[in-house]
PLY file of the C-alpha trace (Angstrom):
ply
format ascii 1.0
element vertex 202
property float x
property float y
property float z
element edge 201
property int vertex1
property int vertex2
end_header
121.19 76.98 130.57
120.49 78.55 133.96
120.80 82.04 132.51
118.42 81.20 129.68
115.67 79.78 131.88
112.54 81.86 131.63
113.55 83.36 128.31
110.94 82.56 125.72
113.35 82.24 122.80
111.12 80.22 120.56
107.82 81.83 119.65
105.21 80.65 117.20
104.74 83.11 114.37
101.37 83.46 112.62
101.30 82.59 108.95
100.10 80.15 106.34
102.54 77.44 107.37
104.34 77.79 104.04
107.84 79.20 103.68
108.00 79.25 99.89
105.39 79.05 97.15
106.59 77.56 93.87
104.06 79.61 91.91
106.69 82.34 92.13
108.10 80.88 88.92
104.94 81.86 86.98
105.59 85.63 86.63
109.23 84.90 85.84
108.23 82.64 82.96
105.83 85.33 81.77
108.61 87.93 81.77
110.82 85.53 79.80
108.03 84.96 77.25
107.53 88.70 76.77
111.28 89.15 76.37
111.42 86.50 73.64
108.50 88.13 71.84
110.02 91.60 72.16
113.29 90.39 70.64
111.64 89.11 67.48
112.31 91.04 64.26
109.91 93.94 63.74
108.48 93.54 67.26
106.90 96.75 68.55
106.41 95.58 72.14
109.18 97.70 73.64
108.38 101.02 71.94
104.65 100.57 72.59
104.91 99.23 76.13
107.91 100.80 77.83
107.53 103.54 80.41
107.66 106.91 78.65
106.67 109.95 80.70
105.78 111.97 77.60
103.52 109.22 76.30
101.88 108.82 79.71
101.21 112.56 79.78
99.60 112.18 76.36
97.15 109.63 77.80
98.99 106.31 77.40
98.57 105.43 81.08
98.88 101.69 80.44
102.62 102.08 80.06
102.85 102.25 83.86
101.78 98.59 83.84
103.12 97.18 80.56
106.68 98.40 81.21
106.91 95.89 84.07
106.80 92.97 81.63
109.55 94.25 79.32
113.34 94.09 79.69
116.21 95.81 77.93
118.40 92.73 77.44
119.01 89.18 78.65
121.14 90.30 81.60
118.40 92.64 82.77
115.84 89.83 82.53
118.02 87.29 84.35
118.73 89.69 87.21
115.01 90.30 87.75
113.76 86.73 87.38
116.39 85.17 89.65
115.72 87.64 92.44
112.01 87.82 91.67
111.56 84.06 91.84
112.78 84.03 95.45
110.90 87.12 96.62
107.67 86.30 94.76
107.73 82.77 96.17
108.21 84.03 99.72
105.51 86.71 99.39
103.08 84.22 97.84
103.66 81.81 100.73
102.69 84.54 103.18
99.77 86.26 101.46
98.55 83.70 98.95
99.66 83.39 95.31
97.03 85.57 93.66
96.92 88.27 96.32
100.70 88.63 96.52
101.12 88.70 92.75
98.42 91.33 92.28
99.73 93.47 95.15
103.31 93.31 93.84
102.19 94.14 90.29
100.12 97.14 91.37
102.92 98.32 93.64
105.39 97.98 90.77
103.13 100.18 88.67
103.07 102.57 91.63
106.87 102.72 91.42
106.60 103.73 87.75
104.02 106.33 88.73
106.44 107.73 91.31
109.07 108.05 88.59
106.56 109.81 86.36
106.01 112.50 88.98
109.49 112.75 90.48
111.83 112.76 87.47
112.34 116.35 86.38
113.23 115.43 82.80
111.41 113.14 80.35
111.88 109.60 81.62
111.86 106.24 79.88
112.27 102.88 81.53
111.27 99.24 81.59
111.72 96.15 83.71
110.18 94.17 86.55
112.58 95.42 89.23
109.95 97.73 90.73
107.62 94.74 91.10
110.44 92.66 92.58
111.14 95.39 95.15
107.40 95.52 95.82
107.53 91.84 96.81
110.37 92.76 99.16
108.17 95.51 100.59
105.40 92.98 101.21
107.87 90.87 103.16
109.29 93.90 104.96
106.09 94.41 106.95
105.87 90.77 107.99
106.65 91.83 111.55
103.13 93.27 111.83
101.73 89.74 112.06
103.93 88.94 115.06
103.24 92.33 116.62
99.48 91.68 116.51
99.92 88.61 118.70
102.83 89.63 120.94
102.39 93.45 120.97
106.16 93.87 120.93
107.53 96.24 118.30
110.92 94.57 117.88
109.43 92.22 115.25
108.42 95.19 113.11
111.80 96.88 113.53
113.75 93.76 112.62
111.81 92.79 109.51
111.65 96.37 108.27
115.38 96.93 108.84
116.28 93.70 107.05
114.08 94.57 104.05
115.47 98.10 103.82
119.04 96.80 103.86
118.23 94.39 101.03
116.58 97.26 99.15
119.73 99.37 99.48
121.93 96.44 98.46
119.93 95.53 95.38
117.95 98.61 94.44
120.55 101.36 94.54
122.96 99.97 91.96
124.47 102.39 89.49
122.44 102.79 86.32
119.20 101.47 87.81
115.85 103.22 88.23
116.16 103.96 91.94
112.85 105.83 92.12
110.95 102.88 90.64
112.71 100.56 93.10
111.98 102.67 96.16
108.47 103.45 94.94
107.69 99.77 94.37
109.08 98.90 97.80
107.05 101.68 99.45
103.76 100.72 97.80
104.46 97.04 98.48
104.89 97.84 102.18
101.64 99.86 102.12
99.70 97.02 100.51
101.27 94.48 102.86
100.27 96.55 105.89
96.70 96.75 104.61
96.56 93.01 104.02
97.77 92.30 107.55
94.84 94.24 108.97
92.25 93.01 106.44
89.58 90.61 107.69
90.62 86.97 107.44
87.70 86.20 105.13
89.07 88.61 102.49
0 1
1 2
2 3
3 4
4 5
5 6
6 7
7 8
8 9
9 10
10 11
11 12
12 13
13 14
14 15
15 16
16 17
17 18
18 19
19 20
20 21
21 22
22 23
23 24
24 25
25 26
26 27
27 28
28 29
29 30
30 31
31 32
32 33
33 34
34 35
35 36
36 37
37 38
38 39
39 40
40 41
41 42
42 43
43 44
44 45
45 46
46 47
47 48
48 49
49 50
50 51
51 52
52 53
53 54
54 55
55 56
56 57
57 58
58 59
59 60
60 61
61 62
62 63
63 64
64 65
65 66
66 67
67 68
68 69
69 70
70 71
71 72
72 73
73 74
74 75
75 76
76 77
77 78
78 79
79 80
80 81
81 82
82 83
83 84
84 85
85 86
86 87
87 88
88 89
89 90
90 91
91 92
92 93
93 94
94 95
95 96
96 97
97 98
98 99
99 100
100 101
101 102
102 103
103 104
104 105
105 106
106 107
107 108
108 109
109 110
110 111
111 112
112 113
113 114
114 115
115 116
116 117
117 118
118 119
119 120
120 121
121 122
122 123
123 124
124 125
125 126
126 127
127 128
128 129
129 130
130 131
131 132
132 133
133 134
134 135
135 136
136 137
137 138
138 139
139 140
140 141
141 142
142 143
143 144
144 145
145 146
146 147
147 148
148 149
149 150
150 151
151 152
152 153
153 154
154 155
155 156
156 157
157 158
158 159
159 160
160 161
161 162
162 163
163 164
164 165
165 166
166 167
167 168
168 169
169 170
170 171
171 172
172 173
173 174
174 175
175 176
176 177
177 178
178 179
179 180
180 181
181 182
182 183
183 184
184 185
185 186
186 187
187 188
188 189
189 190
190 191
191 192
192 193
193 194
194 195
195 196
196 197
197 198
198 199
199 200
200 201
């Protein structure tokens, strides 16, 4: 106790006061609904909506966005909604439900865009994992809020390091779209940084 006197261990962190927002279930239910529809006989959702670099080059730019809502199979869907529910809920608690959801969705599309430019061969893909990693990116820059009040960079280093480790653990699995994961995470971190410096009235 003597050694710890004068050490300000407990510090108040800025935020909304929420730790988790239950609206994080909403996009997960939407993904499940799209999956059910796509599995119906004669459904054309997957061929029309999945990410296809050739189709995007031909002008079907919407595939960058629609591919997020589609999944290859039930296992793929379950993996994304279980992880997404947690990360979406945490990001929504920090930034607000609508803002976090929009930022994660746009960043997920940014991950698909990165794949469009970086894959050397024609690329096809689908799934919400880029958007899920985007939510992780939003959380990975959370240290900026503490830095703005304390002006100590260790908050930024810690939150960023933790988010990157989770990205490596979850986003670099064999057979996954690593570029979409990293791209979504990167754009999510960019959007999160912008939101931290945006005026409070926005």
